[in-house]
C-alpha positions as CSV (number, residue, x, y, z in Angstrom):
1,M,-162.5,6.8,-180.5
2,N,-164.1,10.1,-181.5
3,L,-167.0,10.1,-179.0
4,K,-168.5,13.4,-180.3
5,K,-169.1,11.7,-183.7
6,L,-172.0,9.7,-182.1
7,S,-173.9,12.8,-181.2
8,T,-176.9,11.9,-183.4
9,W,-178.2,9.7,-180.6
10,R,-179.4,12.9,-179.1
11,T,-180.8,15.9,-180.9
12,A,-178.4,17.4,-183.4
13,A,-177.8,16.0,-186.8
14,A,-175.9,17.0,-189.9
15,A,-177.8,17.8,-193.2
16,V,-177.4,15.3,-196.0
17,G,-177.8,17.6,-199.0
18,V,-180.5,18.6,-201.5
19,L,-180.0,15.5,-203.6
20,G,-180.5,13.1,-200.8
21,L,-183.6,14.9,-199.7
22,A,-185.0,14.8,-203.3
23,L,-184.3,11.1,-203.7
24,S,-185.8,10.4,-200.3
25,A,-189.0,12.3,-201.1
26,C,-189.4,10.2,-204.3
27,S,-188.9,6.9,-202.5
28,T,-191.0,7.3,-199.4
29,T,-194.3,8.5,-200.8
30,A,-196.3,7.4,-203.8
31,S,-197.9,9.7,-206.3
32,G,-201.6,9.7,-206.5
33,S,-203.9,9.5,-203.5
34,G,-205.4,7.2,-201.0
35,E,-208.8,7.6,-199.5
36,D,-209.9,11.2,-199.7
37,D,-211.2,11.0,-196.1
38,F,-208.3,9.2,-194.5
39,P,-208.5,7.8,-191.9
40,T,-211.8,5.9,-191.8
41,E,-210.6,3.1,-189.4
42,D,-208.4,2.6,-186.4
43,I,-204.7,3.0,-186.7
44,Q,-202.2,0.4,-185.3
45,L,-199.1,1.9,-183.6
46,Y,-196.3,-0.5,-183.1
47,L,-193.6,-0.4,-180.4
48,G,-190.6,-2.7,-180.1
49,Y,-190.8,-2.9,-176.3
50,D,-193.1,-4.5,-173.8
51,T,-195.2,-2.7,-171.3
52,G,-193.2,-1.3,-168.4
53,G,-190.3,1.1,-168.6
54,S,-190.6,4.4,-170.4
55,A,-191.3,3.6,-174.0
56,D,-194.8,2.2,-173.5
57,P,-196.3,5.3,-171.9
58,L,-194.8,7.7,-174.4
59,A,-196.2,5.6,-177.3
60,R,-199.6,5.5,-175.6
61,E,-199.7,9.3,-175.0
62,Y,-198.5,10.0,-178.5
63,G,-201.0,7.6,-179.9
64,R,-203.9,9.0,-177.9
65,L,-203.2,12.6,-179.0
66,L,-202.6,11.5,-182.6
67,G,-205.9,9.7,-182.6
68,E,-207.6,12.8,-181.3
69,E,-206.1,14.8,-184.2
70,L,-207.2,12.3,-186.8
71,G,-210.6,11.4,-185.3
72,V,-209.9,7.7,-184.9
73,N,-208.6,5.3,-182.2
74,V,-204.8,4.5,-182.2
75,T,-204.2,1.1,-180.7
76,I,-200.7,0.2,-179.4
77,Q,-199.2,-3.0,-180.5
78,N,-196.2,-4.1,-178.3
79,R,-193.8,-6.3,-180.2
80,P,-190.6,-6.7,-178.1
81,G,-187.6,-8.7,-179.4
82,G,-184.6,-8.5,-181.6
83,S,-183.6,-5.1,-180.4
84,G,-186.7,-3.7,-182.1
85,A,-186.3,-5.8,-185.3
86,V,-189.5,-7.8,-184.6
87,A,-191.6,-4.6,-184.5
88,T,-189.9,-2.8,-187.5
89,T,-190.0,-5.9,-189.7
90,E,-193.7,-6.4,-189.1
91,V,-194.5,-2.7,-189.7
92,L,-192.6,-2.5,-192.9
93,G,-194.3,-5.7,-194.2
94,R,-197.7,-4.1,-193.9
95,D,-199.6,-2.3,-196.6
96,P,-198.6,1.4,-197.0
97,D,-202.1,2.7,-196.4
98,G,-201.4,4.7,-193.2
99,Y,-203.1,2.3,-190.9
100,T,-199.9,0.8,-189.6
101,I,-197.3,3.2,-188.1
102,A,-194.7,2.9,-185.4
103,V,-192.5,4.7,-182.9
104,A,-188.9,3.7,-182.3
105,P,-185.6,5.1,-181.0
106,A,-182.9,5.9,-183.5
107,S,-180.7,2.9,-182.5
108,Q,-183.5,0.5,-183.3
109,L,-183.7,1.8,-186.8
110,T,-180.0,2.3,-187.6
111,M,-177.9,-0.1,-185.5
112,T,-180.1,-3.2,-185.5
113,P,-179.8,-3.6,-189.3
114,I,-176.0,-3.7,-189.1
115,L,-176.1,-6.4,-186.4
116,S,-178.8,-8.5,-188.0
117,S,-178.4,-7.8,-191.7
118,D,-179.1,-11.4,-192.7
119,A,-182.3,-11.5,-190.6
120,V,-184.0,-8.2,-191.3
121,S,-185.4,-6.7,-194.5
122,Y,-184.4,-3.1,-193.8
123,S,-181.1,-1.4,-193.8
124,G,-181.7,2.3,-193.3
125,P,-184.0,5.4,-193.9
126,D,-184.6,4.5,-197.5
127,D,-186.6,1.5,-196.3
128,W,-189.3,3.4,-194.4
129,T,-191.1,6.7,-194.4
130,T,-190.1,9.0,-191.5
131,L,-193.0,11.0,-190.1
132,G,-191.1,13.1,-187.6
133,G,-189.3,13.3,-184.2
134,I,-191.2,13.0,-180.9
135,L,-189.1,13.3,-177.8
136,E,-185.8,12.3,-176.1
137,Q,-185.0,10.9,-172.8
138,Q,-182.0,11.2,-170.5
139,N,-180.4,8.0,-169.5
140,G,-179.1,7.6,-166.0
141,L,-176.9,5.2,-164.0
142,M,-179.2,3.9,-161.2
143,V,-178.5,1.7,-158.2
144,R,-180.6,0.6,-155.2
145,T,-180.5,3.0,-152.3
146,D,-179.1,0.2,-150.1
147,S,-176.2,-0.5,-152.6
148,G,-173.6,1.4,-150.5
149,W,-172.8,3.7,-153.5
150,A,-173.9,7.3,-152.9
151,S,-172.1,8.8,-155.9
152,L,-170.7,8.1,-159.3
153,E,-167.2,8.1,-157.9
154,D,-168.2,5.4,-155.4
155,F,-169.4,3.2,-158.2
156,I,-166.4,3.8,-160.4
157,A,-164.1,3.0,-157.4
158,A,-166.0,-0.3,-156.8
159,A,-165.7,-1.2,-160.5
160,K,-162.0,-0.6,-160.6
161,A,-161.6,-2.7,-157.5
162,A,-163.4,-5.6,-159.1
163,P,-162.9,-5.5,-162.9
164,G,-165.6,-7.3,-164.8
165,Q,-167.5,-8.3,-161.7
166,L,-170.2,-5.6,-161.5
167,S,-173.3,-6.1,-163.7
168,V,-175.2,-3.2,-165.3
169,G,-178.5,-3.7,-167.0
170,V,-179.5,-2.0,-170.2
171,S,-182.7,-2.0,-172.1
172,S,-181.2,-3.7,-175.3
173,A,-177.8,-4.6,-176.6
174,T,-177.9,-1.8,-179.2
175,G,-179.8,1.0,-177.4
176,A,-178.6,4.5,-176.5
177,N,-178.4,3.5,-172.8
178,A,-176.0,0.7,-173.7
179,M,-173.9,3.1,-175.7
180,G,-173.9,5.6,-172.9
181,M,-172.7,3.0,-170.4
182,A,-170.1,1.7,-172.9
183,S,-168.9,5.3,-173.3
184,L,-168.6,5.8,-169.5
185,M,-166.6,2.6,-169.3
186,E,-164.2,3.9,-171.9
187,V,-163.7,7.4,-170.4
188,A,-163.7,6.2,-166.8
189,G,-161.4,3.3,-167.5
190,I,-163.6,0.7,-165.9
191,D,-164.8,-2.8,-166.9
192,V,-168.3,-3.9,-166.0
193,K,-170.6,-6.5,-167.5
194,L,-173.4,-5.1,-169.6
195,V,-176.6,-7.2,-169.4
196,P,-179.2,-6.4,-172.1
197,F,-183.0,-6.9,-171.4
198,E,-184.8,-7.1,-174.7
199,G,-188.2,-6.4,-172.9
200,G,-187.0,-2.9,-172.1
201,A,-186.0,-0.9,-169.0
202,G,-188.9,-2.3,-167.0
203,E,-187.3,-5.7,-167.0
204,A,-183.9,-4.2,-166.1
205,A,-185.5,-2.3,-163.2
206,A,-187.2,-5.5,-161.8
207,A,-183.8,-7.3,-162.0
208,L,-182.1,-4.4,-160.2
209,L,-184.7,-4.3,-157.4
210,G,-184.5,-8.1,-157.1
211,G,-180.7,-8.0,-156.6
212,H,-180.0,-9.9,-159.9
213,I,-177.8,-7.0,-161.3
214,D,-175.8,-4.3,-159.5
215,A,-177.0,-1.3,-161.5
216,M,-178.8,-0.2,-164.6
217,N,-178.3,2.5,-167.2
218,G,-181.7,3.5,-168.5
219,T,-184.2,6.2,-168.9
220,L,-184.8,8.3,-165.7
221,T,-188.4,8.9,-166.8
222,G,-189.1,5.2,-166.8
223,Q,-187.9,4.8,-163.2
224,L,-189.2,8.1,-161.9
225,G,-191.6,6.5,-159.4
226,M,-188.8,4.4,-157.9
227,L,-186.4,7.4,-157.8
228,Q,-189.0,9.6,-156.1
229,S,-189.9,6.8,-153.6
230,G,-186.3,6.3,-152.6
231,D,-186.0,2.7,-153.9
232,L,-183.4,3.8,-156.5
233,I,-180.9,6.7,-156.8
234,S,-179.3,8.1,-159.9
235,L,-175.5,8.4,-159.8
236,G,-175.4,10.5,-163.0
237,H,-177.2,11.0,-166.3
238,S,-176.5,11.8,-170.0
239,G,-176.8,15.1,-171.8
240,D,-176.3,18.6,-170.5
241,L,-179.7,19.4,-169.0
242,P,-180.7,19.0,-165.4
243,Y,-183.3,16.3,-164.5
244,E,-185.6,18.2,-162.3
245,P,-188.2,15.5,-161.3
246,A,-185.4,13.6,-159.3
247,E,-182.0,14.6,-158.0
248,S,-179.4,13.7,-160.5
249,L,-176.1,15.3,-161.7
250,T,-175.0,15.0,-165.3
251,F,-172.0,13.0,-166.1
252,D,-170.3,16.1,-167.4
253,E,-170.8,17.9,-164.1
254,Q,-168.9,15.1,-162.5
255,G,-166.0,15.3,-164.8
256,Y,-166.9,12.8,-167.5
257,D,-167.6,14.3,-170.9
258,L,-170.6,12.4,-172.2
259,T,-172.9,15.2,-173.1
260,S,-173.3,14.0,-176.7
261,L,-174.0,10.4,-175.8
262,G,-176.6,8.2,-174.3
263,E,-179.8,10.1,-174.9
264,T,-182.7,8.2,-176.5
265,T,-184.5,10.0,-179.3
266,Y,-187.8,8.6,-180.5
267,Y,-189.2,8.9,-184.0
268,A,-192.5,8.0,-185.8
269,Y,-192.3,6.1,-189.1
270,A,-194.5,4.1,-191.5
271,P,-194.0,1.7,-194.5
272,N,-192.7,3.3,-197.7
273,D,-195.0,4.3,-200.6
274,L,-197.7,6.0,-198.6
275,P,-200.1,7.9,-200.8
276,E,-199.3,11.6,-200.7
277,D,-202.5,12.6,-199.0
278,V,-202.1,10.0,-196.4
279,F,-198.6,11.1,-195.7
280,T,-199.8,14.7,-195.4
281,A,-202.6,13.7,-193.0
282,L,-200.2,11.8,-190.8
283,T,-197.4,14.3,-190.8
284,D,-199.8,17.2,-190.2
285,A,-201.3,15.3,-187.2
286,H,-197.9,14.4,-186.0
287,Q,-196.8,18.1,-186.0
288,A,-200.0,19.2,-184.2
289,V,-199.3,16.6,-181.5
290,V,-195.6,17.2,-180.9
291,T,-195.9,21.0,-181.0
292,G,-199.1,21.2,-179.0
293,D,-199.6,22.5,-175.4
294,E,-201.1,19.2,-174.1
295,F,-198.1,17.1,-175.2
296,A,-195.7,19.8,-173.8
297,E,-197.4,19.6,-170.5
298,W,-197.3,15.8,-170.5
299,L,-193.5,15.9,-171.3
300,D,-192.8,18.3,-168.5
301,T,-194.9,16.4,-165.9
302,N,-193.2,13.1,-166.8
303,G,-189.6,14.3,-167.2
304,Y,-189.2,14.0,-171.0
305,V,-187.6,16.5,-173.4
306,G,-189.5,17.4,-176.5
307,H,-187.9,16.7,-180.0
308,A,-190.5,18.1,-182.3
309,T,-188.8,17.7,-185.7
310,T,-190.5,17.6,-189.1
311,A,-190.4,14.6,-191.4
312,D,-187.5,16.1,-193.4
313,E,-185.5,17.1,-190.3
314,A,-186.1,13.7,-188.7
315,E,-185.0,11.9,-191.8
316,D,-181.8,13.9,-191.9
317,E,-181.1,12.9,-188.3
318,L,-181.7,9.3,-189.0
319,R,-179.5,9.3,-192.0
320,Q,-176.7,10.8,-189.9
321,A,-177.4,8.2,-187.2
322,A,-177.1,5.4,-189.8
323,E,-173.8,6.8,-191.0
324,D,-172.5,6.7,-187.4
325,A,-174.0,3.4,-186.5
326,Q,-170.9,1.3,-187.3
327,E,-168.8,3.3,-184.8
328,G,-171.5,2.7,-182.2
329,V,-171.3,-1.1,-182.9
330,D,-167.5,-0.9,-182.4
331,L,-168.0,0.9,-179.1
332,L,-170.4,-1.7,-177.8
333,T,-168.2,-4.6,-179.0
334,N,-165.3,-3.1,-177.2
335,A,-167.4,-3.0,-174.0
336,G,-167.8,-6.7,-174.2
337,L,-171.4,-7.0,-175.5
338,D,-172.1,-10.1,-177.6
339,L,-173.8,-8.5,-180.6
340,G,-173.7,-11.5,-182.8
Protein backbone atom coordinates (compact mmCIF):
# COMPACT_ATOMS: atom_id res chain seq x y z
CA MET A 1 0.00 0.00 0.00
CA ASN A 2 1.46 3.33 -1.04
CA LEU A 3 0.24 5.50 1.82
CA LYS A 4 1.79 8.66 0.39
CA LYS A 5 -0.54 8.45 -2.59
CA LEU A 6 -3.44 9.45 -0.37
CA SER A 7 -1.92 12.80 0.52
CA THR A 8 -4.74 14.77 -1.07
CA TRP A 9 -6.78 14.33 2.10
CA ARG A 10 -4.59 17.13 3.42
CA THR A 11 -3.37 20.15 1.50
CA ALA A 12 -1.24 19.28 -1.51
CA ALA A 13 -2.69 18.09 -4.80
CA ALA A 14 -1.40 17.43 -8.27
CA ALA A 15 -2.44 19.55 -11.26
CA VAL A 16 -4.78 17.95 -13.75
CA GLY A 17 -3.75 19.83 -16.87
CA VAL A 18 -4.97 22.65 -19.02
CA LEU A 19 -7.55 20.57 -20.86
CA GLY A 20 -9.21 19.40 -17.66
CA LEU A 21 -9.40 22.95 -16.37
CA ALA A 22 -10.91 24.19 -19.61
CA LEU A 23 -13.53 21.46 -19.67
CA SER A 24 -14.31 22.07 -16.03
CA ALA A 25 -14.80 25.78 -16.57
CA CYS A 26 -17.26 25.07 -19.34
CA SER A 27 -19.29 22.57 -17.33
CA THR A 28 -19.61 24.30 -13.98
CA THR A 29 -20.81 27.79 -14.88
CA ALA A 30 -23.38 28.93 -17.41
CA SER A 31 -22.90 31.75 -19.87
CA GLY A 32 -25.12 34.75 -19.51
CA SER A 33 -26.01 36.30 -16.19
CA GLY A 34 -28.22 35.92 -13.18
CA GLU A 35 -29.60 38.81 -11.21
CA ASP A 36 -27.36 41.82 -11.63
CA ASP A 37 -27.60 42.62 -7.93
CA PHE A 38 -27.10 39.07 -6.59
CA PRO A 39 -27.77 38.26 -3.86
CA THR A 40 -31.17 39.73 -3.00
CA GLU A 41 -32.26 37.06 -0.50
CA ASP A 42 -30.80 34.81 2.18
CA ILE A 43 -28.45 31.99 1.20
CA GLN A 44 -28.80 28.43 2.52
CA LEU A 45 -25.50 26.76 3.47
CA TYR A 46 -25.73 22.97 3.78
CA LEU A 47 -23.60 20.75 6.00
CA GLY A 48 -23.64 16.95 6.06
CA TYR A 49 -23.18 16.76 9.84
CA ASP A 50 -25.33 17.51 12.86
CA THR A 51 -24.61 20.13 15.49
CA GLY A 52 -21.76 19.20 17.81
CA GLY A 53 -18.24 18.26 16.82
CA SER A 54 -16.11 20.61 14.76
CA ALA A 55 -17.88 20.81 11.39
CA ASP A 56 -20.86 22.83 12.60
CA PRO A 57 -18.94 25.77 14.13
CA LEU A 58 -16.69 26.09 11.07
CA ALA A 59 -19.75 26.19 8.80
CA ARG A 60 -21.39 28.80 11.00
CA GLU A 61 -18.35 31.07 11.15
CA TYR A 62 -17.69 30.73 7.43
CA GLY A 63 -21.37 31.38 6.72
CA ARG A 64 -21.48 34.41 9.01
CA LEU A 65 -18.50 36.04 7.34
CA LEU A 66 -19.71 35.11 3.85
CA GLY A 67 -23.03 36.75 4.64
CA GLU A 68 -21.26 39.91 5.75
CA GLU A 69 -19.35 40.03 2.47
CA LEU A 70 -22.50 39.52 0.40
CA GLY A 71 -24.83 41.65 2.52
CA VAL A 72 -27.36 38.90 3.29
CA ASN A 73 -27.93 36.26 5.96
CA VAL A 74 -26.44 32.81 5.42
CA THR A 75 -28.50 30.14 7.18
CA ILE A 76 -26.96 26.78 8.10
CA GLN A 77 -28.91 23.66 7.12
CA ASN A 78 -27.65 20.53 8.92
CA ARG A 79 -28.37 17.37 6.93
CA PRO A 80 -26.47 14.44 8.49
CA GLY A 81 -26.56 10.95 7.04
CA GLY A 82 -25.16 8.76 4.32
CA SER A 83 -21.57 9.90 4.93
CA GLY A 84 -22.59 13.30 3.58
CA ALA A 85 -24.65 11.99 0.66
CA VAL A 86 -27.91 13.34 2.10
CA ALA A 87 -26.62 16.92 2.13
CA THR A 88 -24.80 16.77 -1.20
CA THR A 89 -27.71 15.15 -3.01
CA GLU A 90 -30.10 17.82 -1.74
CA VAL A 91 -27.77 20.66 -2.68
CA LEU A 92 -27.09 19.40 -6.20
CA GLY A 93 -30.80 18.99 -6.78
CA ARG A 94 -31.49 22.67 -6.11
CA ASP A 95 -31.66 25.44 -8.71
CA PRO A 96 -28.21 26.78 -9.67
CA ASP A 97 -29.06 30.32 -8.64
CA GLY A 98 -26.41 30.79 -5.94
CA TYR A 99 -28.87 30.67 -3.06
CA THR A 100 -27.97 27.08 -2.14
CA ILE A 101 -24.33 26.27 -1.37
CA ALA A 102 -22.54 23.83 0.90
CA VAL A 103 -19.33 23.00 2.72
CA ALA A 104 -17.94 19.48 2.93
CA PRO A 105 -14.73 17.54 3.48
CA ALA A 106 -13.03 16.02 0.46
CA SER A 107 -13.94 12.48 1.48
CA GLN A 108 -17.67 13.29 1.45
CA LEU A 109 -17.43 14.46 -2.14
CA THR A 110 -15.06 11.85 -3.53
CA MET A 111 -15.34 8.59 -1.57
CA THR A 112 -19.06 8.50 -0.86
CA PRO A 113 -19.97 8.29 -4.59
CA ILE A 114 -17.80 5.18 -4.96
CA LEU A 115 -19.48 3.47 -2.03
CA SER A 116 -23.03 4.55 -2.90
CA SER A 117 -22.93 4.78 -6.68
CA ASP A 118 -26.44 3.32 -7.02
CA ALA A 119 -27.92 5.68 -4.44
CA VAL A 120 -26.38 9.08 -5.27
CA SER A 121 -26.64 11.23 -8.36
CA TYR A 122 -23.08 12.58 -8.31
CA SER A 123 -19.77 10.90 -9.02
CA GLY A 124 -17.07 13.57 -8.90
CA PRO A 125 -16.04 17.20 -9.44
CA ASP A 126 -17.79 17.45 -12.82
CA ASP A 127 -21.10 17.21 -10.96
CA TRP A 128 -20.76 20.37 -8.86
CA THR A 129 -19.16 23.81 -8.97
CA THR A 130 -16.23 24.19 -6.59
CA LEU A 131 -16.02 27.61 -4.91
CA GLY A 132 -12.74 27.16 -3.04
CA GLY A 133 -10.93 25.66 -0.06
CA ILE A 134 -11.67 26.76 3.49
CA LEU A 135 -9.61 25.05 6.18
CA GLU A 136 -8.16 21.79 7.41
CA GLN A 137 -8.23 20.05 10.74
CA GLN A 138 -5.79 17.73 12.45
CA ASN A 139 -7.31 14.45 13.59
CA GLY A 140 -6.12 12.93 16.85
CA LEU A 141 -6.47 9.62 18.67
CA MET A 142 -8.20 10.55 21.93
CA VAL A 143 -9.02 8.55 25.06
CA ARG A 144 -10.54 9.32 28.43
CA THR A 145 -8.04 10.55 31.00
CA ASP A 146 -8.97 7.60 33.25
CA SER A 147 -8.39 5.02 30.50
CA GLY A 148 -5.00 3.98 31.85
CA TRP A 149 -3.31 4.84 28.55
CA ALA A 150 -0.94 7.77 28.85
CA SER A 151 0.80 7.41 25.48
CA LEU A 152 0.33 6.08 21.98
CA GLU A 153 2.60 3.16 22.81
CA ASP A 154 0.33 2.25 25.74
CA PHE A 155 -2.66 2.10 23.41
CA ILE A 156 -0.82 0.11 20.74
CA ALA A 157 0.40 -2.38 23.35
CA ALA A 158 -3.15 -2.83 24.63
CA ALA A 159 -4.46 -3.32 21.09
CA LYS A 160 -1.82 -5.94 20.36
CA ALA A 161 -2.67 -7.75 23.59
CA ALA A 162 -6.36 -7.95 22.63
CA PRO A 163 -6.70 -8.03 18.81
CA GLY A 164 -10.06 -6.81 17.58
CA GLN A 165 -11.33 -6.00 21.06
CA LEU A 166 -10.71 -2.26 21.41
CA SER A 167 -13.26 0.03 19.75
CA VAL A 168 -12.39 3.38 18.17
CA GLY A 169 -15.07 5.84 17.11
CA VAL A 170 -14.79 7.84 13.87
CA SER A 171 -17.10 10.54 12.54
CA SER A 172 -18.12 8.57 9.45
CA ALA A 173 -17.14 5.38 7.68
CA THR A 174 -15.47 7.26 4.84
CA GLY A 175 -13.99 10.30 6.54
CA ALA A 176 -10.36 11.34 6.85
CA ASN A 177 -10.29 10.34 10.51
CA ALA A 178 -11.40 6.83 9.58
CA MET A 179 -8.62 6.67 6.99
CA GLY A 180 -6.11 8.02 9.46
CA MET A 181 -7.00 5.34 11.99
CA ALA A 182 -6.98 2.63 9.33
CA SER A 183 -3.51 3.80 8.33
CA LEU A 184 -2.28 3.69 11.92
CA MET A 185 -3.64 0.15 12.21
CA GLU A 186 -1.67 -0.82 9.13
CA VAL A 187 1.68 0.73 10.05
CA ALA A 188 1.47 -0.22 13.75
CA GLY A 189 0.28 -3.76 13.06
CA ILE A 190 -2.81 -3.58 15.27
CA ASP A 191 -6.42 -4.67 14.88
CA VAL A 192 -9.13 -2.50 16.44
CA LYS A 193 -12.83 -2.16 15.72
CA LEU A 194 -13.72 1.08 13.94
CA VAL A 195 -17.16 2.42 14.90
CA PRO A 196 -18.56 5.13 12.57
CA PHE A 197 -20.92 7.81 13.89
CA GLU A 198 -22.83 9.39 11.02
CA GLY A 199 -23.85 12.36 13.16
CA GLY A 200 -20.21 13.40 13.40
CA ALA A 201 -17.48 13.63 16.00
CA GLY A 202 -19.86 15.04 18.61
CA GLU A 203 -21.66 11.69 18.77
CA ALA A 204 -18.36 9.82 18.95
CA ALA A 205 -17.16 12.03 21.81
CA ALA A 206 -20.39 11.45 23.75
CA ALA A 207 -19.98 7.70 23.28
CA LEU A 208 -16.37 7.90 24.45
CA LEU A 209 -17.22 9.87 27.58
CA GLY A 210 -20.07 7.45 28.27
CA GLY A 211 -17.76 4.45 28.12
CA HIS A 212 -19.39 2.94 25.03
CA ILE A 213 -16.16 3.00 23.01
CA ASP A 214 -12.52 2.89 24.09
CA ALA A 215 -11.14 5.74 21.98
CA MET A 216 -11.96 8.04 19.11
CA ASN A 217 -10.01 9.38 16.17
CA GLY A 218 -11.44 12.77 15.33
CA THR A 219 -10.71 16.44 14.99
CA LEU A 220 -8.82 17.92 17.92
CA THR A 221 -10.59 21.23 17.33
CA GLY A 222 -13.98 19.63 17.90
CA GLN A 223 -12.95 18.23 21.28
CA LEU A 224 -10.75 21.13 22.38
CA GLY A 225 -12.91 21.95 25.39
CA MET A 226 -12.69 18.38 26.71
CA LEU A 227 -8.95 18.23 26.01
CA GLN A 228 -8.33 21.46 27.90
CA SER A 229 -10.62 20.46 30.78
CA GLY A 230 -8.78 17.18 31.22
CA ASP A 231 -11.68 14.87 30.35
CA LEU A 232 -9.79 13.60 27.29
CA ILE A 233 -6.16 13.34 26.25
CA SER A 234 -4.70 13.07 22.77
CA LEU A 235 -2.25 10.21 22.20
CA GLY A 236 -1.16 11.57 18.81
CA HIS A 237 -2.40 13.46 15.78
CA SER A 238 -2.08 13.58 12.00
CA GLY A 239 0.03 15.93 9.91
CA ASP A 240 3.40 17.49 10.62
CA LEU A 241 2.31 20.59 12.54
CA PRO A 242 2.11 20.92 16.33
CA TYR A 243 -1.29 21.36 17.92
CA GLU A 244 -0.73 24.26 20.27
CA PRO A 245 -4.15 24.61 21.96
CA ALA A 246 -3.71 21.21 23.66
CA GLU A 247 -0.73 18.98 24.30
CA SER A 248 -0.40 16.44 21.50
CA LEU A 249 2.51 14.88 19.62
CA THR A 250 2.24 14.04 15.94
CA PHE A 251 2.19 10.38 14.95
CA ASP A 252 5.38 11.03 13.00
CA GLU A 253 7.16 12.31 16.12
CA GLN A 254 6.31 8.98 17.76
CA GLY A 255 7.71 6.85 14.95
CA TYR A 256 4.63 6.33 12.77
CA ASP A 257 4.87 7.99 9.36
CA LEU A 258 1.35 9.28 8.84
CA THR A 259 2.15 12.89 7.98
CA SER A 260 0.26 12.73 4.68
CA LEU A 261 -2.87 11.10 6.04
CA GLY A 262 -5.82 11.81 8.24
CA GLU A 263 -6.25 15.57 7.95
CA THR A 264 -9.73 16.78 7.07
CA THR A 265 -9.87 19.51 4.41
CA TYR A 266 -13.13 21.40 3.86
CA TYR A 267 -14.33 22.96 0.61
CA ALA A 268 -17.24 25.14 -0.48
CA TYR A 269 -19.32 24.12 -3.50
CA ALA A 270 -22.62 24.76 -5.27
CA PRO A 271 -24.81 23.18 -7.97
CA ASN A 272 -23.49 23.24 -11.53
CA ASP A 273 -24.48 25.85 -14.12
CA LEU A 274 -24.28 28.92 -11.91
CA PRO A 275 -24.62 32.13 -13.93
CA GLU A 276 -21.17 33.62 -14.39
CA ASP A 277 -21.90 36.75 -12.38
CA VAL A 278 -23.27 34.68 -9.51
CA PHE A 279 -20.20 32.44 -9.58
CA THR A 280 -17.97 35.51 -9.53
CA ALA A 281 -19.88 37.05 -6.62
CA LEU A 282 -19.66 33.85 -4.58
CA THR A 283 -16.00 33.14 -5.29
CA ASP A 284 -14.97 36.75 -4.68
CA ALA A 285 -16.78 36.67 -1.33
CA HIS A 286 -15.26 33.28 -0.53
CA GLN A 287 -11.73 34.55 -1.13
CA ALA A 288 -12.38 37.66 0.93
CA VAL A 289 -13.48 35.46 3.84
CA VAL A 290 -10.76 32.81 3.77
CA THR A 291 -7.93 35.31 3.28
CA GLY A 292 -9.30 37.86 5.73
CA ASP A 293 -7.84 38.78 9.11
CA GLU A 294 -11.04 38.01 11.03
CA PHE A 295 -11.21 34.44 9.74
CA ALA A 296 -7.47 33.97 10.37
CA GLU A 297 -7.93 35.06 13.98
CA TRP A 298 -10.86 32.67 14.40
CA LEU A 299 -8.82 29.81 12.93
CA ASP A 300 -5.95 30.50 15.31
CA THR A 301 -8.19 30.81 18.37
CA ASN A 302 -9.99 27.55 17.65
CA GLY A 303 -7.04 25.46 16.50
CA TYR A 304 -7.83 25.18 12.79
CA VAL A 305 -5.35 25.48 9.91
CA GLY A 306 -6.27 27.72 6.99
CA HIS A 307 -6.64 26.27 3.49
CA ALA A 308 -7.43 29.37 1.40
CA THR A 309 -7.39 27.92 -2.11
CA THR A 310 -9.13 29.43 -5.13
CA ALA A 311 -11.90 27.70 -7.05
CA ASP A 312 -9.45 26.37 -9.67
CA GLU A 313 -6.91 25.21 -7.08
CA ALA A 314 -9.59 23.53 -4.98
CA GLU A 315 -11.03 21.78 -8.01
CA ASP A 316 -7.58 20.41 -8.86
CA GLU A 317 -7.30 19.05 -5.32
CA LEU A 318 -10.71 17.41 -5.45
CA ARG A 319 -9.96 15.83 -8.82
CA GLN A 320 -6.80 14.31 -7.37
CA ALA A 321 -8.73 13.17 -4.30
CA ALA A 322 -11.29 11.51 -6.57
CA GLU A 323 -8.51 9.66 -8.40
CA ASP A 324 -7.13 8.39 -5.09
CA ALA A 325 -10.52 7.56 -3.58
CA GLN A 326 -10.55 3.89 -4.57
CA GLU A 327 -7.30 3.28 -2.75
CA GLY A 328 -8.85 4.93 0.28
CA VAL A 329 -11.83 2.59 0.04
CA ASP A 330 -9.46 -0.39 -0.11
CA LEU A 331 -7.64 0.87 2.98
CA LEU A 332 -10.88 1.17 4.96
CA THR A 333 -12.11 -2.22 3.78
CA ASN A 334 -8.87 -3.82 4.94
CA ALA A 335 -9.44 -2.18 8.33
CA GLY A 336 -12.68 -4.12 8.66
CA LEU A 337 -15.21 -1.36 8.02
CA ASP A 338 -18.45 -2.43 6.40
CA LEU A 339 -18.69 0.04 3.53
CA GLY A 340 -21.56 -1.68 1.77
